[in-house]
N, C-alpha and C positions, 0 to 999 in steps of 0.2 A: 702193112702200114695202117689199115683201117683199125686193126686191133690196138695199135699204139695210140692212134687218135682217140679211140674210145677210152683208153686208160687215162687220158688227160682230164676226163670229166670226173669231178668229185664234189663234195659239199663246199670245200674251200674255194675251188675254182668257180663254181656256180654263184656263190655268195659275192665273190669279187666281181664277176661279170655283172651281177645285178647292181652292185655298188657303182660300177662304171656307168650303167644306164641311168641311175638316179642322179649322178653328178652331171652327166650330159643333159638330162632333163632340166636340172636346176640352172645350168648355164644357158640353155635355150630360153628359159623364161626371163632371164636377165638381159638378153640381147634385144636390140631394137631394129635389126636388119630384116630384109624380106625373108620369106620362109626358107628358100633353098640355101641362102647364105647362113641363116641362123642354124639350120640343121647341120650343115658342114662345120660351122664354127664351134658348135657345142661338142662335137666329137673330137675335133682337133684340140680343144682345150683338155680333154681327157687324155688324148694321145701324148700331148706335151708333158702333162703332169706324170703320167705313167712312165714315159721315157726317162724323165729326171729321177724318179723314184728308183727304178730298176737299175739304171746306169750308175747312180751314186751308191746304191746298196752293193752292187757288184764291186765297184772300186774300193769301197770300205772293206769289204770281205777279203779281197785279194791283198790289200795292204796290211790288214790287222790280223786276220786269221788264216786265210788260205784253205786249200782242200775243198771238199764238196760244199756246195751252197746249202743253206737250210731248205728242207723240203717245202716249207710254207711259202718261200719266195718263188719257187718253181710253180707251185699251185696257183699263186696269185697271178703270175705271168700267163699261165695257161688260161685262167679266167679272162684276163684282158684280151688275149688272142681270140677267144670265142666271141667276146663283145665286138672286137674290131673286124672279125670275119663276117659277122652278121651285118655290120655297118657297110662293108664293101659289097655285100649282096643287095642291100637296100638302096645304096647310093645311086646306082643306075636308074632305079625307078623314080627317084626324087629329081635327079638332074637331067635325065634323058641321055645319059652317056653310056658307052659300052662297059661291060663288066671287065675289070682289070684281071686278066688271067695270071700275069706274073705276080701280082699282089696276092691273089687267091692261092697260088702255088706256094708262095713264101709262107703264108699263114698255115696251110695244111701240113707242110713239112715241119714247121715250127711246133704245131700241136702234137705231131707224132713224136718229135724229139722230146717234148715235155712229158708225154706219157711214159716214155722209156726212162727219162731222167729221175722220175719220182722214186724209183727203186734201184737205181744204178749209180753208185758212188763216183766212179771215174767220169761218167757223163755229166753229173752235177758239177764236178770240179771244173770241167772245161766249159760248162754253161756259164760260169762266172765270166769267162773271157768273152763269150758271145754277147752277154748282156752289156759289156762295155760299148758295143755298137749303139746302144740306145742313148748314149751321151750326145749323139748328133741330132737326135729327134727334136728336142725343144727348139733349136735354132730354125729348123725347117718350118715349124708351125708359127713361130714368131714372125718369120718372113711373110707368111700368108696373112697374118693379122695386120701387119704393117701395110701390106698392099691394100687390104680392105679399108684401112684408115687413111688412104691416100698419101702414105709416107714412103713410097717405093723410090723416091728420088733423094732421100735423106742419107746423111752419113751413117746414122744408126742402122738403116737397112743394109748398107754396104758392109759395115763392120760385122753385123750379125750374120750376113750371108757368107762372108769369108771365114768367120769362126766356125760356122756349121760345116763349110766345105773342108776345113782343116780337120775337124773332129771326124768327119766322114772318111776322109783319106786315111787317117791314122787307124781308126777302130773298125772300119768296115772294108777297107781295101787292103791295107798293109798288115793288119793284125791277124786275120783269119789264116793265111798260109803259115804264120808263125806258130799258132796254137795247134794247127794240124801237124806240123813238123814235130813239135814237142810231145805230141801224143801219137806218134807213128807206130809205137810198139803195141800190138794187139793183145799181148799176153795178159796184162792187168785187167783189160776190158772183158775179154772172153772168159776170164776166171770167174767173173760174177754172172755173166750171161752171154752165151755164144751168139755171135752175129751182130752184137751191138756196135763193135768197132767198125764193121763194114757199113752199118747204117749211119754211124757218125761221119764217116768219110763221104758217103753219098749226100747226106744233109749239108755238110760243110761245102761241098762242091756247088750245090744248088744255091745256098746262102751267098757264097762268094760271087757266083755268076750274076745273080740278081743285083747284088750290091754294085758290081761293075756296070751293069746296065743302067742303074739309077744314078750312078756317079756322073755319067756323061750328061744326064739331064741337069744335075746339080751344078756342074761346071758351067753349062750354058746359062743357067739362071744367075749365077754369080757374075758372069761376064756382062749379062744384060744389066744387072744392078750397077756395075761399075760404070758402064757407059751413061746410064741415067744420072748418076751422081756427079758426073763431070760438068 
């Protein structure tokens, strides 16, 4: 796994990670909240933009082209994951909160998968389906920003929360078992590199389990928004 994580590091990934840092820094200077909130908001802005970019790129690829994703998109996502992993490690120091082990595990598994996907066609093809999960990301961060603006009792907050929950249910809960089933045959995978199919199944299991864990929290958040809107 460590070797696969190391393979996710290259010039394109590092450049994208640096770009994410610059965008977060620019967002930080534009905001007028107190330090902790500004720090978190600046990163959330990057996370929302990255989620939209990757999710829409994957949807376009699946609808228009199909097959393995372009390597550069995988490299850019790896760069973002390095940026977000660093953020998750720094955030506890800023806010005084515990390190999120599930989040860290999610990102490390993701980095390993991206390291393998750079040179493995079948894995890049299924990665397009994984990226659809990012379509739920913008709504999550929009909800956070609306809360900070005192708009958690509005209809907009409710609609956004329900839309995010629906996208999460479709692309993070229902979709993963389907693309695992569609790729259950190990022969095409192992023809390129032995053991990658097993790694794919293990990563998919972790990805799905974490999504189910977070879905419970998302449902609770949506229910709370609904009660406040009444």
